[in-house]
TORMI-582678 format. One record per residue (C-alpha): z, x negated, y negated. Coordinates in nm, 3 decimals, m for minus. Example, Ala and Ser with C-alpha at 12.3 -4.5 7.8 and 13.67 -1.06 7.14 Angstrom:
<rs>
+---------+---------+---------+
!      c3 !      c1 !      c2 !
+---------+---------+---------+
!   0.780 !  m1.230 !   0.450 !
!   0.714 !  m1.367 !   0.106 !
+---------+---------+---------+
</rs>
This chain:
<rs>
+---------+---------+---------+
!      c3 !      c1 !      c2 !
+---------+---------+---------+
! m13.047 ! m13.885 !   7.340 !
! m13.126 ! m13.835 !   7.713 !
! m13.307 ! m13.521 !   7.821 !
! m13.037 ! m13.481 !   8.084 !
! m12.695 ! m13.354 !   7.965 !
! m12.378 ! m13.558 !   8.013 !
! m12.124 ! m13.396 !   8.241 !
! m11.750 ! m13.399 !   8.207 !
! m11.546 ! m13.236 !   8.484 !
! m11.176 ! m13.209 !   8.419 !
! m10.962 ! m13.138 !   8.724 !
! m10.579 ! m13.110 !   8.689 !
! m10.385 ! m13.089 !   9.013 !
! m10.218 ! m12.761 !   9.112 !
! m10.274 ! m12.561 !   8.793 !
! m10.227 ! m12.181 !   8.772 !
! m10.454 ! m11.981 !   8.551 !
! m10.172 ! m11.756 !   8.428 !
! m10.013 ! m12.072 !   8.267 !
! m10.298 ! m12.106 !   8.024 !
! m10.320 ! m11.896 !   7.704 !
! m10.698 ! m11.833 !   7.752 !
! m10.596 ! m11.650 !   8.074 !
! m10.344 ! m11.437 !   7.888 !
! m10.022 ! m11.639 !   7.902 !
!  m9.807 ! m11.559 !   7.599 !
!  m9.520 ! m11.812 !   7.665 !
!  m9.750 ! m12.118 !   7.626 !
! m10.028 ! m12.210 !   7.388 !
! m10.308 ! m12.431 !   7.530 !
! m10.556 ! m12.459 !   7.238 !
! m10.767 ! m12.742 !   7.374 !
! m10.831 ! m12.584 !   7.712 !
! m10.884 ! m12.260 !   7.532 !
! m11.164 ! m12.423 !   7.329 !
! m11.364 ! m12.473 !   7.645 !
! m11.324 ! m12.103 !   7.708 !
! m11.403 ! m12.010 !   7.363 !
! m11.723 ! m12.228 !   7.365 !
! m11.831 ! m12.126 !   7.714 !
! m11.761 ! m11.902 !   8.008 !
! m11.421 ! m11.814 !   8.165 !
! m11.434 ! m11.705 !   8.529 !
! m11.158 ! m11.469 !   8.604 !
! m11.198 ! m11.451 !   8.975 !
! m11.232 ! m11.813 !   9.079 !
! m11.086 ! m11.937 !   9.408 !
! m11.021 ! m12.250 !   9.593 !
! m11.137 ! m12.161 !   9.944 !
! m10.933 ! m12.442 !  10.093 !
! m10.623 ! m12.456 !   9.870 !
! m10.476 ! m12.795 !   9.967 !
! m10.549 ! m13.123 !   9.776 !
! m10.773 ! m13.316 !  10.012 !
! m10.975 ! m13.022 !  10.167 !
! m11.047 ! m12.877 !   9.811 !
! m11.157 ! m13.213 !   9.673 !
! m11.374 ! m13.300 !   9.981 !
! m11.542 ! m12.963 !   9.948 !
! m11.621 ! m13.060 !   9.585 !
! m11.736 ! m13.400 !   9.681 !
! m11.979 ! m13.277 !   9.954 !
! m12.062 ! m12.929 !   9.837 !
! m11.974 ! m12.811 !  10.184 !
! m11.691 ! m12.584 !  10.307 !
! m11.405 ! m12.721 !  10.504 !
! m11.545 ! m12.644 !  10.848 !
! m11.886 ! m12.789 !  10.770 !
! m11.740 ! m13.119 !  10.622 !
! m11.453 ! m13.126 !  10.882 !
! m11.173 ! m13.165 !  10.635 !
! m10.925 ! m12.879 !  10.665 !
! m10.580 ! m13.027 !  10.568 !
! m10.440 ! m13.330 !  10.395 !
! m10.432 ! m13.544 !  10.703 !
! m10.815 ! m13.537 !  10.732 !
! m11.070 ! m13.757 !  10.562 !
! m11.449 ! m13.726 !  10.525 !
! m11.617 ! m13.907 !  10.814 !
! m11.701 ! m14.262 !  10.737 !
! m12.068 ! m14.228 !  10.827 !
! m12.144 ! m13.924 !  10.626 !
! m12.457 ! m14.079 !  10.481 !
! m12.583 ! m14.154 !  10.822 !
! m12.568 ! m13.791 !  10.928 !
! m12.755 ! m13.678 !  10.624 !
! m12.474 ! m13.599 !  10.378 !
! m12.471 ! m13.732 !  10.020 !
! m12.198 ! m13.680 !   9.768 !
! m12.266 ! m13.531 !   9.426 !
! m12.200 ! m13.869 !   9.247 !
! m12.460 ! m14.026 !   9.473 !
! m12.711 ! m13.753 !   9.402 !
! m12.658 ! m13.788 !   9.015 !
! m12.675 ! m14.165 !   9.033 !
! m13.012 ! m14.130 !   9.211 !
! m13.152 ! m13.978 !   8.890 !
! m13.002 ! m14.211 !   8.649 !
! m12.652 ! m14.090 !   8.585 !
! m12.364 ! m14.340 !   8.543 !
! m12.102 ! m14.172 !   8.755 !
! m11.729 ! m14.225 !   8.684 !
! m11.412 ! m14.111 !   8.852 !
! m11.099 ! m14.151 !   8.647 !
! m10.756 ! m14.059 !   8.777 !
! m10.662 ! m13.879 !   9.095 !
! m10.944 ! m13.828 !   9.355 !
! m10.721 ! m13.829 !   9.672 !
! m10.968 ! m14.031 !   9.867 !
! m10.892 ! m14.203 !  10.194 !
! m10.868 ! m14.503 !  10.155 !
! m10.739 ! m14.449 !   9.807 !
! m10.978 ! m14.706 !   9.661 !
! m11.290 ! m14.559 !   9.807 !
! m11.579 ! m14.481 !   9.567 !
! m11.783 ! m14.226 !   9.743 !
! m12.066 ! m14.270 !   9.506 !
! m11.863 ! m14.320 !   9.178 !
! m11.995 ! m14.633 !   9.009 !
! m11.693 ! m14.672 !   8.773 !
! m11.346 ! m14.606 !   8.889 !
! m10.999 ! m14.609 !   8.728 !
! m10.746 ! m14.497 !   8.975 !
! m10.419 ! m14.309 !   8.917 !
! m10.341 ! m14.143 !   9.247 !
! m10.103 ! m13.865 !   9.345 !
!  m9.762 ! m13.884 !   9.181 !
!  m9.608 ! m13.903 !   9.531 !
!  m9.803 ! m14.219 !   9.631 !
!  m9.555 ! m14.477 !   9.503 !
!  m9.668 ! m14.779 !   9.706 !
! m10.038 ! m14.801 !   9.645 !
! m10.139 ! m15.063 !   9.398 !
! m10.386 ! m14.856 !   9.191 !
! m10.482 ! m14.907 !   8.827 !
! m10.176 ! m14.709 !   8.703 !
!  m9.940 ! m14.922 !   8.921 !
! m10.095 ! m15.238 !   8.760 !
! m10.059 ! m15.080 !   8.412 !
!  m9.702 ! m15.009 !   8.460 !
!  m9.630 ! m15.351 !   8.622 !
!  m9.785 ! m15.537 !   8.330 !
!  m9.529 ! m15.361 !   8.104 !
!  m9.222 ! m15.428 !   8.328 !
!  m9.232 ! m15.066 !   8.454 !
!  m9.282 ! m14.892 !   8.787 !
!  m9.346 ! m14.556 !   8.956 !
!  m9.041 ! m14.356 !   9.041 !
!  m8.980 ! m14.117 !   9.325 !
!  m8.849 ! m13.781 !   9.207 !
!  m8.514 ! m13.833 !   9.382 !
!  m8.441 ! m14.133 !   9.151 !
!  m8.401 ! m13.884 !   8.867 !
!  m8.098 ! m13.689 !   8.762 !
!  m8.050 ! m13.341 !   8.923 !
!  m8.380 ! m13.368 !   9.122 !
!  m8.241 ! m13.203 !   9.437 !
!  m8.013 ! m12.955 !   9.237 !
!  m8.304 ! m12.833 !   9.022 !
!  m8.551 ! m12.824 !   9.322 !
!  m8.781 ! m13.097 !   9.189 !
!  m8.753 ! m13.009 !   8.813 !
!  m8.663 ! m13.323 !   8.625 !
!  m8.723 ! m13.510 !   8.308 !
!  m8.931 ! m13.829 !   8.386 !
!  m8.769 ! m14.165 !   8.339 !
!  m9.095 ! m14.293 !   8.178 !
!  m9.172 ! m14.217 !   7.812 !
!  m9.480 ! m13.998 !   7.744 !
!  m9.683 ! m14.299 !   7.626 !
!  m9.657 ! m14.439 !   7.984 !
!  m9.679 ! m14.113 !   8.184 !
!  m9.947 ! m14.085 !   8.440 !
! m10.136 ! m13.802 !   8.278 !
! m10.135 ! m13.983 !   7.949 !
! m10.279 ! m14.298 !   8.127 !
! m10.556 ! m14.085 !   8.280 !
! m10.644 ! m13.917 !   7.947 !
! m10.653 ! m14.248 !   7.769 !
! m10.873 ! m14.401 !   8.038 !
! m11.119 ! m14.112 !   8.026 !
! m11.147 ! m14.159 !   7.641 !
! m11.198 ! m14.535 !   7.697 !
! m11.488 ! m14.458 !   7.931 !
! m11.652 ! m14.226 !   7.681 !
! m11.600 ! m14.475 !   7.395 !
! m11.747 ! m14.770 !   7.593 !
! m12.021 ! m14.613 !   7.795 !
! m12.099 ! m14.277 !   7.660 !
! m12.399 ! m14.385 !   7.445 !
! m12.565 ! m14.586 !   7.733 !
! m12.733 ! m14.284 !   7.879 !
! m12.644 ! m13.972 !   8.092 !
! m12.306 ! m14.001 !   8.254 !
! m12.110 ! m13.782 !   8.488 !
! m11.731 ! m13.827 !   8.440 !
! m11.471 ! m13.665 !   8.667 !
! m11.118 ! m13.671 !   8.519 !
! m10.852 ! m13.609 !   8.781 !
! m10.511 ! m13.550 !   8.628 !
! m10.220 ! m13.591 !   8.872 !
! m10.019 ! m13.311 !   8.685 !
!  m9.898 ! m13.053 !   8.681 !
!  m9.832 ! m13.114 !   9.052 !
!  m9.474 ! m13.169 !   9.151 !
!  m9.243 ! m13.329 !   9.084 !
!  m9.213 ! m13.110 !   8.781 !
!  m9.145 ! m13.401 !   8.547 !
!  m9.244 ! m13.367 !   8.179 !
!  m9.177 ! m13.670 !   7.965 !
!  m8.857 ! m13.685 !   7.765 !
!  m9.022 ! m13.749 !   7.438 !
!  m9.310 ! m13.502 !   7.448 !
!  m9.276 ! m13.291 !   7.139 !
!  m9.272 ! m12.949 !   7.309 !
!  m9.029 ! m12.817 !   7.563 !
!  m8.979 ! m12.479 !   7.721 !
!  m8.677 ! m12.256 !   7.773 !
!  m8.636 ! m12.126 !   8.137 !
!  m8.537 ! m11.783 !   7.998 !
!  m8.881 ! m11.750 !   7.836 !
!  m9.068 ! m11.794 !   8.171 !
!  m9.224 ! m11.511 !   8.364 !
!  m9.044 ! m11.376 !   8.670 !
!  m9.164 ! m11.488 !   9.015 !
!  m9.322 ! m11.240 !   9.245 !
!  m9.067 ! m11.133 !   9.506 !
!  m9.084 ! m11.208 !   9.878 !
!  m9.148 ! m10.922 !  10.109 !
!  m8.919 ! m10.944 !  10.404 !
!  m9.103 ! m10.958 !  10.721 !
!  m9.450 ! m11.054 !  10.581 !
!  m9.451 ! m11.428 !  10.634 !
!  m9.108 ! m11.564 !  10.741 !
!  m9.271 ! m11.831 !  10.978 !
!  m9.502 ! m11.947 !  10.692 !
!  m9.189 ! m11.968 !  10.464 !
!  m8.998 ! m12.167 !  10.716 !
!  m9.291 ! m12.411 !  10.746 !
!  m9.289 ! m12.438 !  10.363 !
!  m8.928 ! m12.530 !  10.371 !
!  m8.970 ! m12.780 !  10.646 !
!  m9.272 ! m12.946 !  10.497 !
!  m9.101 ! m12.996 !  10.168 !
!  m8.802 ! m13.164 !  10.327 !
!  m9.017 ! m13.451 !  10.436 !
!  m8.967 ! m13.777 !  10.254 !
!  m9.263 ! m13.728 !  10.013 !
!  m9.055 ! m13.454 !   9.844 !
!  m8.714 ! m13.435 !  10.003 !
!  m8.623 ! m13.106 !   9.853 !
!  m8.457 ! m12.821 !  10.056 !
!  m8.586 ! m12.486 !   9.931 !
!  m8.373 ! m12.283 !  10.178 !
!  m8.176 ! m12.160 !   9.877 !
!  m8.424 ! m12.080 !   9.613 !
!  m8.278 ! m11.876 !   9.324 !
!  m8.435 ! m11.713 !   9.034 !
!  m8.274 ! m11.977 !   8.808 !
!  m8.437 ! m12.252 !   9.020 !
!  m8.768 ! m12.088 !   8.989 !
!  m8.745 ! m12.044 !   8.602 !
!  m8.628 ! m12.397 !   8.561 !
!  m8.927 ! m12.525 !   8.762 !
!  m9.166 ! m12.305 !   8.556 !
!  m9.032 ! m12.437 !   8.230 !
!  m9.089 ! m12.795 !   8.349 !
!  m9.431 ! m12.707 !   8.487 !
!  m9.524 ! m12.559 !   8.144 !
!  m9.425 ! m12.886 !   7.983 !
!  m9.669 ! m13.069 !   8.212 !
!  m9.943 ! m12.823 !   8.130 !
!  m9.889 ! m12.890 !   7.760 !
!  m9.920 ! m13.266 !   7.817 !
! m10.253 ! m13.212 !   7.995 !
! m10.372 ! m12.981 !   7.725 !
! m10.306 ! m13.262 !   7.472 !
! m10.523 ! m13.497 !   7.682 !
! m10.798 ! m13.245 !   7.715 !
! m10.812 ! m13.234 !   7.327 !
! m10.837 ! m13.610 !   7.327 !
! m11.122 ! m13.607 !   7.555 !
! m11.303 ! m13.348 !   7.344 !
! m11.236 ! m13.545 !   7.029 !
! m11.391 ! m13.858 !   7.203 !
! m11.704 ! m13.678 !   7.284 !
! m11.726 ! m13.538 !   6.930 !
! m11.660 ! m13.874 !   6.749 !
! m11.909 ! m14.046 !   6.960 !
! m12.179 ! m13.785 !   6.883 !
! m12.193 ! m13.666 !   7.248 !
! m12.038 ! m13.331 !   7.238 !
! m12.363 ! m13.135 !   7.170 !
! m12.520 ! m13.283 !   7.481 !
! m12.227 ! m13.266 !   7.726 !
! m12.157 ! m12.989 !   7.984 !
! m11.772 ! m12.961 !   8.031 !
! m11.623 ! m12.811 !   8.349 !
! m11.249 ! m12.727 !   8.375 !
! m11.090 ! m12.630 !   8.706 !
! m10.828 ! m12.726 !   8.956 !
! m10.803 ! m12.796 !   9.332 !
! m10.564 ! m12.514 !   9.392 !
! m10.263 ! m12.344 !   9.220 !
!  m9.888 ! m12.344 !   9.283 !
!  m9.662 ! m12.064 !   9.402 !
!  m9.375 ! m12.170 !   9.157 !
!  m9.145 ! m11.941 !   9.352 !
!  m9.376 ! m11.650 !   9.416 !
!  m9.308 ! m11.502 !   9.763 !
!  m9.002 ! m11.747 !   9.776 !
!  m9.250 ! m12.027 !   9.824 !
!  m9.332 ! m12.357 !   9.645 !
!  m9.657 ! m12.555 !   9.639 !
!  m9.974 ! m12.426 !   9.802 !
! m10.150 ! m12.398 !  10.141 !
! m10.197 ! m12.030 !  10.196 !
! m10.420 ! m11.747 !  10.068 !
! m10.162 ! m11.572 !   9.844 !
! m10.313 ! m11.544 !   9.491 !
! m10.051 ! m11.775 !   9.357 !
! m10.197 ! m12.056 !   9.581 !
! m10.566 ! m12.006 !   9.585 !
! m10.670 ! m11.823 !   9.255 !
! m10.759 ! m12.092 !   9.005 !
! m10.884 ! m12.131 !   8.650 !
! m11.244 ! m12.218 !   8.597 !
! m11.418 ! m12.276 !   8.253 !
! m11.771 ! m12.398 !   8.187 !
! m11.903 ! m12.497 !   7.847 !
! m12.276 ! m12.539 !   7.857 !
! m12.443 ! m12.665 !   7.534 !
! m12.688 ! m12.392 !   7.420 !
! m12.531 ! m12.157 !   7.675 !
! m12.323 ! m11.852 !   7.641 !
! m11.998 ! m11.868 !   7.434 !
! m11.676 ! m11.663 !   7.458 !
! m11.798 ! m11.516 !   7.773 !
! m11.586 ! m11.399 !   8.067 !
! m11.712 ! m11.327 !   8.419 !
! m11.573 ! m11.112 !   8.680 !
! m11.796 ! m11.251 !   8.957 !
! m11.645 ! m11.406 !   9.266 !
! m11.676 ! m11.785 !   9.247 !
! m11.550 ! m12.083 !   9.441 !
! m11.435 ! m12.426 !   9.336 !
! m11.715 ! m12.596 !   9.523 !
! m11.964 ! m12.405 !   9.321 !
! m11.890 ! m12.649 !   9.044 !
! m12.076 ! m12.905 !   9.264 !
! m12.400 ! m12.703 !   9.276 !
! m12.369 ! m12.626 !   8.899 !
! m12.328 ! m12.991 !   8.806 !
! m12.644 ! m13.066 !   9.010 !
! m12.830 ! m12.778 !   8.846 !
! m12.728 ! m12.876 !   8.496 !
! m12.869 ! m13.226 !   8.571 !
! m13.194 ! m13.093 !   8.705 !
! m13.123 ! m13.194 !   9.065 !
! m13.208 ! m12.957 !   9.357 !
! m12.904 ! m12.854 !   9.558 !
! m12.948 ! m13.008 !   9.901 !
! m12.990 ! m12.785 !  10.199 !
! m12.677 ! m12.915 !  10.370 !
! m12.463 ! m12.783 !  10.086 !
! m12.327 ! m12.419 !  10.078 !
! m12.234 ! m12.463 !   9.720 !
! m12.429 ! m12.249 !   9.476 !
! m12.465 ! m12.223 !   9.105 !
! m12.210 ! m12.046 !   8.897 !
! m12.343 ! m11.714 !   8.767 !
! m12.397 ! m11.615 !   8.411 !
! m12.494 ! m11.963 !   8.287 !
! m12.882 ! m11.922 !   8.307 !
! m12.912 ! m12.218 !   8.537 !
! m13.047 ! m12.018 !   8.838 !
! m13.120 ! m11.675 !   8.958 !
! m12.904 ! m11.715 !   9.265 !
! m12.714 ! m11.394 !   9.337 !
! m12.327 ! m11.405 !   9.286 !
! m12.113 ! m11.432 !   9.596 !
! m12.010 ! m11.109 !   9.763 !
! m11.701 ! m11.265 !   9.938 !
! m11.475 ! m11.568 !   9.938 !
! m11.394 ! m11.706 !  10.291 !
! m11.086 ! m11.934 !  10.298 !
! m11.052 ! m12.214 !  10.550 !
! m10.752 ! m12.428 !  10.638 !
! m10.621 ! m12.587 !  10.961 !
! m10.350 ! m12.324 !  10.981 !
! m10.537 ! m12.014 !  10.847 !
! m10.842 ! m11.826 !  10.758 !
! m10.906 ! m11.558 !  10.500 !
! m11.186 ! m11.326 !  10.373 !
! m11.176 ! m11.148 !  10.032 !
! m11.451 ! m10.913 !   9.928 !
! m11.332 ! m10.865 !   9.573 !
! m11.111 ! m10.571 !   9.669 !
! m10.970 ! m10.616 !  10.016 !
! m10.825 ! m10.938 !  10.144 !
! m10.749 ! m11.035 !  10.501 !
! m10.558 ! m11.348 !  10.580 !
! m10.477 ! m11.469 !  10.933 !
! m10.253 ! m11.767 !  11.007 !
! m10.173 ! m11.985 !  11.307 !
!  m9.819 ! m11.856 !  11.282 !
!  m9.942 ! m11.532 !  11.408 !
!  m9.889 ! m11.367 !  11.080 !
! m10.164 ! m11.138 !  10.949 !
! m10.190 ! m10.984 !  10.600 !
! m10.419 ! m10.725 !  10.458 !
! m10.400 ! m10.626 !  10.091 !
! m10.595 ! m10.406 !   9.852 !
! m10.602 ! m10.636 !   9.560 !
! m10.697 ! m10.364 !   9.315 !
! m10.405 ! m10.146 !   9.396 !
! m10.165 ! m10.424 !   9.485 !
! m10.234 ! m10.740 !   9.290 !
!  m9.885 ! m10.881 !   9.358 !
!  m9.941 ! m10.854 !   9.735 !
!  m9.638 ! m10.650 !   9.808 !
!  m9.781 ! m10.396 !  10.064 !
!  m9.924 ! m10.546 !  10.382 !
! m10.156 ! m10.288 !  10.534 !
! m10.263 ! m10.493 !  10.847 !
! m10.078 ! m10.271 !  11.083 !
! m10.133 !  m9.938 !  10.919 !
! m10.361 !  m9.705 !  11.121 !
! m10.524 !  m9.562 !  10.806 !
! m10.679 !  m9.898 !  10.744 !
! m10.787 ! m10.003 !  11.079 !
! m11.162 !  m9.968 !  11.005 !
! m11.123 ! m10.186 !  10.701 !
! m10.942 ! m10.445 !  10.902 !
! m11.207 ! m10.451 !  11.171 !
! m11.493 ! m10.478 !  10.930 !
! m11.324 ! m10.772 !  10.744 !
! m11.231 ! m10.935 !  11.070 !
! m11.584 ! m10.915 !  11.207 !
! m11.731 ! m11.050 !  10.868 !
! m11.478 ! m11.340 !  10.878 !
! m11.558 ! m11.422 !  11.242 !
! m11.939 ! m11.426 !  11.183 !
! m11.897 ! m11.648 !  10.867 !
! m11.673 ! m11.890 !  11.064 !
! m11.931 ! m11.894 !  11.346 !
! m12.208 ! m11.978 !  11.109 !
! m12.002 ! m12.268 !  10.957 !
! m11.921 ! m12.399 !  11.295 !
! m12.293 ! m12.402 !  11.381 !
! m12.360 ! m12.606 !  11.079 !
! m12.067 ! m12.839 !  11.154 !
! m12.245 ! m12.942 !  11.484 !
! m12.573 ! m13.056 !  11.311 !
! m12.510 ! m13.428 !  11.384 !
! m12.497 ! m13.358 !  11.752 !
! m12.840 ! m13.192 !  11.767 !
! m13.071 ! m13.349 !  12.022 !
! m13.375 ! m13.182 !  11.872 !
! m13.458 ! m12.899 !  11.635 !
! m13.769 ! m12.758 !  11.809 !
! m13.875 ! m12.716 !  12.171 !
! m13.825 ! m13.026 !  12.382 !
! m14.008 ! m12.868 !  12.671 !
! m14.331 ! m12.902 !  12.478 !
! m14.263 ! m13.268 !  12.369 !
! m14.439 ! m13.527 !  12.583 !
! m14.219 ! m13.808 !  12.433 !
! m13.908 ! m13.639 !  12.569 !
! m14.047 ! m13.659 !  12.916 !
! m14.072 ! m14.037 !  12.914 !
! m13.801 ! m14.277 !  13.033 !
! m13.598 ! m14.429 !  12.753 !
! m13.619 ! m14.135 !  12.515 !
! m13.339 ! m14.143 !  12.249 !
! m13.241 ! m13.856 !  12.031 !
! m13.302 ! m13.893 !  11.656 !
! m12.990 ! m13.947 !  11.460 !
! m12.948 ! m13.758 !  11.243 !
! m13.182 ! m13.495 !  11.377 !
! m13.436 ! m13.350 !  11.131 !
! m13.314 ! m12.997 !  11.063 !
! m13.299 ! m12.768 !  10.774 !
! m12.954 ! m12.617 !  10.715 !
! m13.068 ! m12.252 !  10.671 !
! m12.906 ! m11.948 !  10.814 !
! m13.080 ! m11.779 !  11.100 !
+---------+---------+---------+
</rs>
């Protein structure tokens, strides 16, 4: 057995914590995901600082926030010369110390078949990417099957994207990913330390559980959506409507009733149950191969899903329904049945994976190790700073300030108002709180922008004292030698 632990990182797409029984959901039972929590640590205040697919995943890949890595929305991609400017991905860093790195399922890379340090890849991309010839496409084609757009299903538009998939469970995309993850463990798990990231495309929309999966859900049993507050974010809602009308989805949410929302939630629950089944299969593969006792398991998601909260669908804001995520860590020999109230970020999984493997976190990363695991004595975060192309946010554990390019600004006391129903941004009684948060947010963004310019540095010392700079033909070093430390 290697002295370095194996690492398995399970990342469903767009999963809410309150649809897992380990986070208190009573309408659904997720025993396999709950097992990770029972055998490890559950983080109750975990956030995706950039709650959109590509920015969240790029932050994980690089260990850097969205401003530092330059990816702040789904139209961005990590720069092609990232190694040349001193950036290395976590799969590269682990491969450097002998890990066999594997990415199975959805990674949302551009191009879709990029590796970014993964030595082994089985690709099943976003459920909306119908035309890419990934491994799931080839799997279906070999069986005379194909991918379907949501609008090819009965009642897709009427049910606002809630459908029953035309493909049987055995050939569903999450079943394919779970099976391929187990295949990797069976074939390569005993060869030495490995780091396996499993990207499930579900429960992302379309909300399309399989017709023959044994468990279904009644819309009447679903929790109510958080109501919209008139006047808080009407422009954000209109953008949400317009974005979902585009061909990738094609659904008009202008009329979005309580019945629509409950139907969506019931179908979403069905997808969560299918993923829980695959999580159980992965755990069993580790156990049957004698690997479980030496494997660190991470479970998180790239962002959550409104599912009708605030009359919205999807993600891409700093409402709790979009950026509050589940995060579970099972560390062999570590704490069990532990819950943590510390503020943590999705990209802290990156620093924690490196720490578990005995790899020093590089200075260019602003990822840190998750608290409470005994892997470092780094202090917990005292704030979460959110970054998207269309908005910024700061949350100090009690107060949250969100500012959007729409001109809409929200200030909530999350202890008194967890459903975010009382916007205090314009209230004179809270002007000092607003100013303090706004100043802290501005300073944090300035610091990130300073780091983001590191590849443009001509020098990191004092050129006035450098004789070489005075000679004709001087060329700046690229990348400049600089430590990424705060001033």
